[in-house]
C-alpha positions as CSV (number, residue, x, y, z in Angstrom):
1,X,62.6,112.7,60.1
2,X,65.4,114.8,61.7
3,X,68.7,113.1,62.1
4,X,71.3,113.8,64.7
5,X,74.7,112.2,65.4
6,X,76.2,111.5,68.9
7,X,80.0,111.0,68.7
8,X,81.4,109.2,71.8
9,X,84.7,110.0,73.3
10,X,86.6,107.0,71.9
11,X,85.2,107.4,68.3
12,X,87.2,110.4,67.2
13,X,87.6,109.6,63.5
14,X,86.2,111.4,60.5
15,X,85.4,108.1,58.9
16,X,83.6,106.5,61.9
17,X,80.3,104.9,61.0
18,X,77.9,107.5,62.2
19,X,79.7,110.4,60.5
20,X,80.1,108.2,57.4
21,X,76.4,107.7,57.2
22,X,75.8,111.4,57.0
23,X,77.5,111.5,53.6
24,X,78.9,115.0,54.2
25,X,75.4,116.4,54.9
26,X,76.7,119.3,57.1
27,X,73.2,120.3,58.1
28,X,73.0,117.2,60.4
29,X,73.6,118.3,64.0
30,X,76.4,116.6,65.9
31,X,76.9,116.4,69.7
32,X,79.8,115.4,71.9
33,X,79.4,115.3,75.6
34,X,82.2,115.5,78.2
35,X,80.8,114.2,81.5
36,X,82.4,114.1,84.9
37,X,79.8,111.5,86.0
38,X,82.0,108.7,84.6
39,X,84.9,109.8,86.7
40,X,82.9,108.9,89.8
41,X,83.0,105.2,88.8
42,X,86.7,104.8,89.5
43,X,89.7,107.2,90.2
44,X,90.9,107.6,86.6
45,X,94.4,108.7,85.8
46,X,94.6,112.4,85.4
47,X,96.5,112.1,82.1
48,X,93.8,109.8,80.8
49,X,91.2,112.5,81.4
50,X,93.3,115.1,79.8
51,X,94.0,112.9,76.8
52,X,90.4,112.0,76.2
53,X,88.8,115.4,76.8
54,X,91.5,117.4,74.9
55,X,91.2,115.0,72.0
56,X,87.4,115.4,72.0
57,X,87.7,119.2,72.1
58,X,90.2,119.2,69.2
59,X,88.0,116.8,67.2
60,X,85.0,119.0,67.7
61,X,87.0,122.0,66.5
62,X,88.1,120.1,63.4
63,X,84.5,119.1,62.6
64,X,83.4,122.7,63.0
65,X,86.2,123.9,60.7
66,X,85.1,121.3,58.1
67,X,81.6,122.8,58.2
68,X,79.7,120.6,60.6
69,X,77.2,121.9,63.1
70,X,78.7,120.8,66.4
71,X,77.4,121.1,70.0
72,X,80.0,120.4,72.7
73,X,78.7,119.9,76.2
74,X,80.7,119.8,79.4
75,X,78.7,118.6,82.4
76,X,79.5,117.5,85.9
77,X,76.5,115.2,85.9
78,X,75.2,112.5,83.6
79,X,75.1,112.9,79.9
80,X,71.3,112.2,80.0
81,X,70.1,115.8,80.8
82,X,72.1,117.7,78.2
83,X,71.5,114.9,75.6
84,X,67.8,115.0,76.0
85,X,67.8,118.8,75.9
86,X,69.8,118.8,72.7
87,X,67.4,116.2,71.1
88,X,64.4,118.4,72.1
89,X,66.0,121.7,70.9
90,X,67.0,120.2,67.5
91,X,63.8,118.2,67.2
92,X,65.8,115.0,66.6
93,X,63.7,112.0,65.7
94,X,66.6,109.6,64.8
95,X,69.8,109.6,66.8
96,X,72.7,107.9,65.0
97,X,75.3,106.3,67.3
98,X,78.2,104.1,66.3
99,X,78.0,101.0,68.6
100,X,80.3,101.6,71.5
101,X,83.4,99.4,72.0
102,X,82.4,98.8,75.6
103,X,79.2,96.8,76.2
104,X,78.2,98.6,79.5
105,X,78.0,101.9,77.7
106,X,75.7,100.6,75.0
107,X,73.4,99.3,77.7
108,X,73.6,102.7,79.4
109,X,72.5,104.4,76.3
110,X,69.7,101.9,75.7
111,X,68.4,102.7,79.2
112,X,68.3,106.4,78.7
113,X,64.6,106.4,77.6
114,X,65.2,109.0,74.9
115,X,62.3,110.6,73.0
116,X,63.8,109.6,69.6
117,X,64.8,106.4,67.8
118,X,68.3,105.2,68.2
119,X,69.9,104.1,65.0
120,X,72.9,101.8,65.9
121,X,75.6,101.8,63.3
122,X,78.1,99.0,63.2
123,X,81.5,99.9,64.8
124,X,84.2,100.2,62.2
125,X,87.2,100.9,64.5
126,X,88.3,97.3,64.2
127,X,89.1,95.1,61.2
128,X,87.0,92.1,62.2
129,X,83.3,92.6,62.6
130,X,81.6,91.0,65.6
131,X,79.7,88.5,63.4
132,X,82.9,87.6,61.5
133,X,84.7,86.7,64.7
134,X,81.8,84.7,65.9
135,X,81.7,82.7,62.7
136,X,85.5,82.1,63.0
137,X,85.1,80.9,66.6
138,X,82.2,78.6,65.8
139,X,83.0,74.9,66.3
140,X,86.5,75.5,67.6
141,X,87.6,73.6,70.7
142,X,90.2,76.3,71.6
143,X,90.1,79.9,70.5
144,X,93.9,80.2,70.0
145,X,95.2,83.7,69.2
146,X,97.8,82.1,66.9
147,X,95.1,80.5,64.8
148,X,93.2,83.8,64.6
149,X,96.3,85.7,63.8
150,X,97.1,83.4,60.8
151,X,93.6,83.7,59.5
152,X,93.9,87.5,59.8
153,X,97.2,87.5,57.9
154,X,95.5,85.6,55.1
155,X,92.3,87.6,55.2
156,X,94.0,91.0,54.9
157,X,97.0,89.7,52.9
158,X,99.6,91.0,55.3
159,X,103.2,89.8,55.0
160,X,102.0,87.1,52.6
161,X,103.4,85.8,49.3
162,X,101.7,83.2,47.1
163,X,99.3,82.4,50.1
164,X,102.3,81.7,52.3
165,X,103.8,83.8,55.1
166,X,106.9,85.8,54.2
167,X,109.9,84.0,55.6
168,X,108.0,80.7,55.7
169,X,107.1,81.3,59.3
170,X,104.1,82.8,60.9
171,X,105.7,83.8,64.1
172,X,109.2,85.2,65.0
173,X,108.5,85.5,68.7
174,X,111.5,83.4,69.6
175,X,113.8,86.1,68.2
176,X,112.1,88.8,70.2
177,X,113.0,87.9,73.7
178,X,116.5,89.1,74.3
179,X,117.3,90.1,77.9
180,X,118.9,93.5,78.4
181,X,122.4,92.2,79.2
182,X,124.1,95.1,77.3
183,X,123.6,98.8,77.5
184,X,120.6,99.8,75.4
185,X,120.3,103.1,73.7
186,X,116.7,103.4,72.3
187,X,115.6,106.6,70.5
188,X,113.6,109.2,72.3
189,X,109.9,109.0,71.7
190,X,108.0,111.8,70.0
191,X,106.2,113.9,72.5
192,X,104.3,117.2,72.2
193,X,104.0,120.3,74.3
194,X,100.4,121.1,75.3
195,X,98.6,123.7,73.2
196,X,96.1,126.1,74.5
197,X,93.2,123.6,74.4
198,X,95.2,121.0,76.2
199,X,96.6,123.4,78.8
200,X,93.0,124.5,79.6
201,X,92.0,120.9,80.0
202,X,95.0,120.2,82.3
203,X,93.9,123.1,84.5
204,X,90.4,121.9,84.7
205,X,91.4,118.3,85.6
206,X,93.7,119.8,88.3
207,X,90.6,121.4,89.8
208,X,88.5,118.2,90.0
209,X,87.8,117.5,93.7
210,X,87.0,113.8,93.1
211,X,89.6,111.1,93.9
212,X,91.9,110.7,90.9
213,X,95.2,108.9,90.3
214,X,98.6,109.9,89.0
215,X,100.2,113.1,88.0
216,X,98.8,115.5,85.4
217,X,102.1,116.9,84.2
218,X,104.3,116.7,82.3
219,X,101.6,115.8,79.8
220,X,103.2,115.0,76.4
221,X,100.7,112.8,74.5
222,X,99.3,113.5,71.1
223,X,95.7,114.9,71.1
224,X,94.9,115.1,67.4
225,X,95.0,112.8,64.4
226,X,97.8,114.8,62.8
227,X,99.9,114.5,65.9
228,X,99.1,110.8,66.2
229,X,100.1,110.3,62.5
230,X,103.5,111.9,63.4
231,X,103.9,109.5,66.2
232,X,103.2,106.6,63.8
233,X,105.7,108.0,61.3
234,X,108.3,108.5,64.0
235,X,107.9,104.9,65.2
236,X,108.2,103.5,61.7
237,X,111.3,105.5,60.9
238,X,113.2,105.4,64.3
239,X,111.8,102.6,66.4
240,X,110.4,99.8,64.3
241,X,113.9,98.8,62.8
242,X,115.0,97.6,66.2
243,X,111.6,96.9,67.8
244,X,111.8,93.2,67.9
245,X,114.8,91.9,69.8
246,X,114.2,93.8,73.1
247,X,110.4,94.2,73.1
248,X,110.2,92.0,76.3
249,X,113.1,93.8,78.1
250,X,112.6,96.0,81.1
251,X,115.3,98.6,82.0
252,X,115.5,101.2,84.8
253,X,115.0,104.7,83.5
254,X,113.9,103.5,80.0
255,X,110.1,103.8,80.0
256,X,109.4,103.3,76.3
257,X,112.4,101.5,74.8
258,X,111.4,100.7,71.1
259,X,107.7,100.4,71.8
260,X,105.3,102.2,69.5
261,X,103.1,104.2,72.0
262,X,100.2,103.9,69.6
263,X,97.6,102.1,71.6
264,X,96.1,105.3,73.2
265,X,95.5,106.7,69.7
266,X,94.2,103.5,68.2
267,X,91.8,103.2,71.1
268,X,90.5,106.7,70.7
269,X,90.0,106.4,67.0
270,X,92.7,108.9,66.1
271,X,94.5,106.1,64.2
272,X,93.0,103.2,62.2
273,X,94.5,99.8,62.7
274,X,94.8,99.0,59.0
275,X,96.8,102.1,58.3
276,X,99.1,101.3,61.2
277,X,99.6,97.7,60.0
278,X,100.1,98.7,56.4
279,X,102.6,101.4,57.3
280,X,104.7,98.8,59.1
281,X,104.4,96.3,56.1
282,X,105.3,99.0,53.6
283,X,108.4,99.9,55.6
284,X,109.4,96.2,55.6
285,X,109.4,96.1,51.8
286,X,110.8,99.6,51.1
287,X,113.4,99.8,53.8
288,X,114.3,96.1,54.1
289,X,113.6,96.0,57.8
290,X,114.2,92.9,59.9
291,X,111.2,90.6,59.5
292,X,111.2,89.7,63.2
293,X,110.7,93.4,64.1
294,X,107.9,94.0,61.6
295,X,106.1,90.7,62.2
296,X,106.3,91.1,65.9
297,X,104.7,94.5,65.8
298,X,102.0,93.6,63.3
299,X,101.1,90.6,65.5
300,X,100.4,93.0,68.4
301,X,97.9,95.0,66.3
302,X,96.5,92.5,63.8
303,X,96.7,89.6,66.2
304,X,96.3,90.5,69.9
305,X,94.3,93.8,69.5
306,X,91.8,92.3,67.1
307,X,91.7,89.0,69.1
308,X,91.0,90.7,72.4
309,X,88.2,92.8,71.0
310,X,86.7,89.6,69.4
311,X,86.9,87.6,72.6
312,X,85.3,90.5,74.5
313,X,82.4,90.7,72.1
314,X,82.0,86.9,72.0
315,X,81.8,86.4,75.8
316,X,78.7,86.9,77.9
317,X,78.4,90.0,80.2
318,X,79.5,87.9,83.2
319,X,83.0,87.3,81.8
320,X,84.3,90.1,84.0
321,X,83.2,88.2,87.1
322,X,85.2,85.0,86.3
323,X,87.5,83.9,89.1
324,X,89.0,80.5,88.2
325,X,91.3,80.3,91.2
326,X,88.8,81.9,93.7
327,X,91.3,84.6,94.6
328,X,89.9,87.2,97.0
329,X,92.9,89.1,98.4
330,X,92.4,92.9,98.3
331,X,94.6,95.1,96.3
332,X,97.8,96.2,98.2
333,X,97.9,99.9,99.1
334,X,101.2,100.2,97.1
335,X,99.3,99.7,93.8
336,X,97.9,103.2,94.4
337,X,101.1,104.6,95.8
338,X,104.4,103.3,94.5
339,X,106.3,104.7,97.5
340,X,104.7,102.2,99.8
341,X,106.6,99.2,98.4
342,X,110.3,98.4,98.7
343,X,110.2,95.8,95.8
344,X,112.2,97.6,93.2
345,X,110.5,96.1,90.1
346,X,107.1,97.1,91.4
347,X,108.3,100.5,92.5
348,X,109.8,101.2,89.1
349,X,106.7,100.2,87.1
350,X,104.2,101.7,89.4
351,X,106.1,105.0,89.6
352,X,106.1,105.1,85.8
353,X,102.4,104.5,85.6
354,X,101.8,107.3,88.2
355,X,103.8,109.7,86.1
356,X,102.6,108.8,82.6
357,X,99.7,106.4,82.6
358,X,101.8,104.0,80.6
359,X,103.8,100.8,80.9
360,X,104.7,98.5,78.1
361,X,103.1,95.0,77.7
362,X,105.7,93.0,79.5
363,X,105.7,95.3,82.5
364,X,101.9,94.9,82.6
365,X,101.9,91.2,82.1
366,X,105.0,89.9,83.9
367,X,105.4,92.4,86.7
368,X,101.9,93.8,87.6
369,X,99.6,90.9,86.4
370,X,102.1,88.2,87.4
371,X,102.4,89.6,90.9
372,X,98.6,89.9,91.2
373,X,98.1,86.3,90.0
374,X,100.6,84.6,92.3
375,X,99.7,86.8,95.3
376,X,96.1,85.8,95.0
377,X,94.6,89.2,94.4
378,X,90.9,89.6,93.4
379,X,90.7,89.6,89.6
380,X,87.9,92.1,89.8
381,X,89.9,94.5,91.9
382,X,92.9,94.1,89.7
383,X,90.9,94.7,86.5
384,X,89.3,97.8,88.0
385,X,92.7,99.1,88.9
386,X,94.1,98.5,85.4
387,X,91.1,100.3,84.0
388,X,91.6,103.2,86.3
389,X,95.3,103.8,85.9
390,X,96.3,103.2,82.2
391,X,96.0,105.9,79.6
392,X,94.8,103.4,76.9
393,X,92.3,101.5,79.2
394,X,88.8,100.7,78.2
395,X,86.4,97.9,79.2
396,X,87.0,95.8,76.2
397,X,90.8,96.1,76.6
398,X,91.1,95.4,80.3
399,X,88.6,92.6,80.7
400,X,90.3,90.4,78.2
401,X,93.9,91.4,79.0
402,X,93.5,91.2,82.8
403,X,90.7,88.7,83.5
404,X,91.8,86.5,80.7
405,X,95.5,86.8,79.8
406,X,97.0,88.3,82.9
407,X,95.2,86.5,85.7
408,X,93.9,83.4,84.0
409,X,90.6,84.1,85.8
410,X,88.6,82.8,82.8
411,X,90.1,79.3,83.3
412,X,91.7,79.1,79.9
413,X,89.3,80.6,77.4
414,X,92.0,83.0,76.2
415,X,95.3,81.6,77.3
416,X,96.5,78.0,77.4
417,X,98.3,78.4,80.8
418,X,98.7,81.0,83.5
419,X,101.5,83.6,82.9
420,X,103.0,82.9,86.4
421,X,106.7,83.3,86.9
422,X,109.2,83.6,89.7
423,X,111.9,86.2,90.3
424,X,114.1,84.3,87.9
425,X,112.1,85.8,84.9
426,X,112.2,89.3,86.3
427,X,116.0,89.0,86.9
428,X,116.6,87.6,83.4
429,X,114.5,90.2,81.5
430,X,115.2,93.3,83.5
431,X,117.8,95.1,85.6
432,X,115.3,95.7,88.4
433,X,116.7,93.1,90.7
434,X,120.1,94.8,90.9
435,X,118.7,97.7,92.9
436,X,116.4,95.7,95.1
437,X,116.6,94.8,98.8
438,X,115.3,91.3,98.1
439,X,117.3,88.4,96.7
440,X,115.9,87.0,93.4
441,X,117.6,83.6,94.1
442,X,116.1,83.0,97.6
443,X,112.8,81.3,98.2
444,X,112.8,81.6,102.0
445,X,114.2,83.9,104.6
446,X,113.9,87.6,105.4
447,X,115.4,88.7,102.0
448,X,113.7,86.2,99.9
449,X,112.0,87.8,96.9
450,X,108.2,88.0,97.2
451,X,107.9,86.9,93.6
452,X,109.6,83.6,94.6
453,X,107.5,83.2,97.8
454,X,104.2,83.8,96.0
455,X,105.1,81.8,92.9
456,X,105.9,78.6,94.7
457,X,103.0,79.1,97.1
458,X,100.7,79.7,94.1
459,X,101.8,76.4,92.6
460,X,101.4,74.5,95.8
461,X,98.0,75.9,96.6
462,X,96.6,75.2,93.2
463,X,98.5,72.0,92.4
464,X,95.5,69.9,91.6
465,X,93.9,72.5,89.4
466,X,97.1,73.2,87.5
467,X,97.7,69.6,86.9
468,X,94.7,69.5,84.6
469,X,96.2,72.2,82.4
470,X,98.9,69.9,81.0
471,X,101.5,72.6,80.2
472,X,102.1,73.2,84.0
473,X,103.2,69.6,84.8
474,X,106.9,70.2,84.1
475,X,107.1,73.0,86.6
476,X,105.0,71.2,89.2
477,X,107.7,68.4,89.2
478,X,110.1,71.1,90.6
479,X,107.6,71.7,93.4
480,X,107.7,68.0,94.2
481,X,111.4,68.1,94.8
482,X,110.9,70.5,97.7
483,X,110.7,69.2,101.2
484,X,107.4,69.5,103.1
485,X,109.2,71.8,105.6
486,X,110.3,74.2,102.8
487,X,106.8,74.3,101.3
488,X,105.3,75.1,104.7
489,X,107.9,77.9,105.3
490,X,107.1,79.4,101.9
491,X,103.3,79.2,102.6
492,X,103.7,81.0,106.0
493,X,105.8,83.7,104.4
494,X,103.1,84.2,101.8
495,X,100.5,84.5,104.5
496,X,102.7,87.1,106.3
497,X,103.2,89.1,103.2
498,X,99.4,89.2,102.5
499,X,98.8,90.5,106.0
500,X,101.0,93.5,105.1
501,X,98.8,94.4,102.1
């Protein structure tokens, strides 16, 4: 039996399962394949392509330097032809592959009809195994993230003392929602100048003739594990001490605030989730950091990230097609071109995404997803857009975050109520409304904020459905206080707005 290892583009870790199984047998051939075929599926962000391909090339170089026999293929077509040729040339009889994070790619590999046996190795890029999450979920009426998070804290003994949470509370979220009413001075994030490999990748991406999204430069992301570790260290030292209070704030010109910027590296495998969590926990003990900051960050990684992956693996393949509210409105053109909207909040966030491939979680949830939900946009079009434009986007990330959390299209499998909000939230948690042509306090009229128009129209259109959710009844009482005439005016304005999309 001749063994070969295929390393996928988001499995760039020396301890990933397939490499681990080789037990440092450097004679085992390894292949990485960089394929343009996947870019034909959707117009990916140019910086996402640069990040993934440069990281893959750097990882291949590191493996060669360590003594491995590595074949690196760049193809404009499918991976099938070069993979089959490599298998034949090396007389591979057993191909070891760590199970992909994304379900469709595993199905793609299974359908390749290879001449060798595929040995699937359990994915070790997450802390919870698929079977463990399934066992946790069995028999539960609701798969609440908070319950999962508490179980994770206990299981991995994170911020625990005598089997109780440090501070006698599991969740300090209420302390992490300060609006940006004062001038904020966050530290600058750690960025990197492109080296020769990255610069070559940038030039190649610039030459791609397929439709793509966003700007290639300036490209400043980490592309190696060593660089990613420096970003982690920089976050722990300079950003984590003040991460908590303003993690939900949105400020013009401040793209990153105190956010970690670690998700691209976690999702590529350059960082391991446990080392990230333990680094934050160690800093809490050694540096006496505020508990709300450390707990709030750990909850994002140990709670939400692991939970989203677990839900994705637990759900059937048709989860991506859920559409609880039967929303079918096509994506507005300005989602692909920020200059085509005069709504300042959307312009700010969309311009940022075009330039960097990044927006923090509240910008994604309460600006982009919130607008998509209340405007009635197709969940499938929105999810495809999120997958295309974000630098940390993968199937498992975006299905759960967009279909489930952002758009409530799964009908409450993941969230207990829709994250729908009017302009009041945007005005409270950002400074975007100050520079906008629309009035965040108006529901009707020429200058009424579209967030208000769509929000109240959303509640009115789905009143009966929302009643059944319980937690929405309080806000529905506000809708009942409106006159029939005002509701009709709002509805007509919503119709008029959609016609402009």
